[in-house]
C-alpha positions as a printed Julia matrix, in Angstrom:
95×3 Matrix{Float64}:
  80.32  106.03   52.34
  81.59  104.73   55.72
  79.99  106.12   58.82
  82.4   107.4    61.44
  81.79  106.12   64.96
  80.51  108.66   67.4
  82.18  109.29   70.73
  79.98  108.4    73.68
  80.16  109.48   77.28
  81.37  105.97   78.15
  84.45  106.57   75.99
  85.16  109.8    77.85
  84.81  108.02   81.19
  87.29  105.32   80.13
  89.74  107.95   78.93
  89.4   109.92   82.17
  89.98  106.74   84.19
  93.16  106.02   82.24
  94.45  109.57   82.72
  93.74  109.43   86.47
  95.45  106.03   86.76
  98.45  107.34   84.84
  98.71  110.32   87.2
  98.18  108.02   90.18
 101.16  105.89   89.2
 103.34  108.98   88.85
 102.18  110.49   92.14
 102.27  107.17   93.99
 105.71  106.47   92.61
 107.0   109.73   93.97
 105.33  109.5    97.39
 105.28  105.8    98.21
 108.35  104.36   96.55
 110.88  106.76   98.05
 110.34  105.59  101.68
 110.21  101.97  100.52
 113.52  102.18   98.69
 115.14  104.1   101.56
 114.11  101.37  103.97
 115.45   98.67  101.67
 118.67  100.6   101.0
 119.22  100.95  104.75
 119.12   97.17  105.08
 122.2    96.96  102.87
 121.06   93.86  100.98
 121.53   94.58   97.28
 119.51   91.59   96.1
 116.36   92.79   97.86
 116.83   96.26   96.39
 117.11   94.8    92.88
 114.16   92.45   93.37
 111.99   95.3    94.65
 112.86   97.47   91.67
 111.97   94.65   89.28
 108.69   93.97   91.07
 107.75   97.65   90.93
 108.36   97.72   87.18
 106.42   94.5    86.68
 103.53   95.76   88.81
 103.3    99.02   86.89
 103.39   97.15   83.58
 100.62   94.77   84.64
  98.52   97.65   85.98
  98.76   99.51   82.68
  97.94   96.3    80.81
  94.82   95.88   82.96
  93.76   99.4    81.96
  94.17   98.54   78.3
  97.35  100.52   77.8
 100.78   99.32   76.77
 102.86   97.35   79.25
 105.88   99.23   77.92
 104.27  102.49   79.05
 103.88  101.13   82.57
 107.47   99.97   82.6
 108.64  103.35   81.35
 106.72  105.23   84.04
 108.08  102.95   86.77
 111.57  103.42   85.36
 111.26  107.19   85.39
 110.07  107.17   89.0
 112.71  104.62   89.97
 115.61  106.5    88.39
 114.72  109.66   90.29
 114.6   107.76   93.57
 117.65  105.57   93.03
 119.82  108.44   91.84
 118.92  110.39   94.97
 119.86  107.44   97.16
 123.14  106.93   95.33
 124.04  110.62   95.58
 123.48  110.42   99.32
 125.93  107.53   99.58
 128.59  109.03   97.32
 128.61  112.52   98.78
C-alpha cells in the first residue's frame, strides 16, 4: 500500500510565497506599468512602446518560471495587465 506524502509547513510557506508573488505582479502591473506606458506613449515612438510591452511580458514569464510556476501564466498575467493599460491609453487618443 503506497504511503501518501504529508504536507509540511515548508510546503505551505512555498505556496504562500507563490500566492504573494502572483498578487504582487497583479498589483505592481496596475500601479507601476500605467505611468511607465503613459510616459512612453507621450514620447510618440511606437517601437519603444512595443519593445517595452514585450519586455514586460518576458519579465513576468521569467519571474513566474523562477518561482516554479508556468511561464505561460506569467505571460498571461502581464497580458491582462497590459491590455487594461493599453486600452485606456488608446481610448484617450481616440476620444
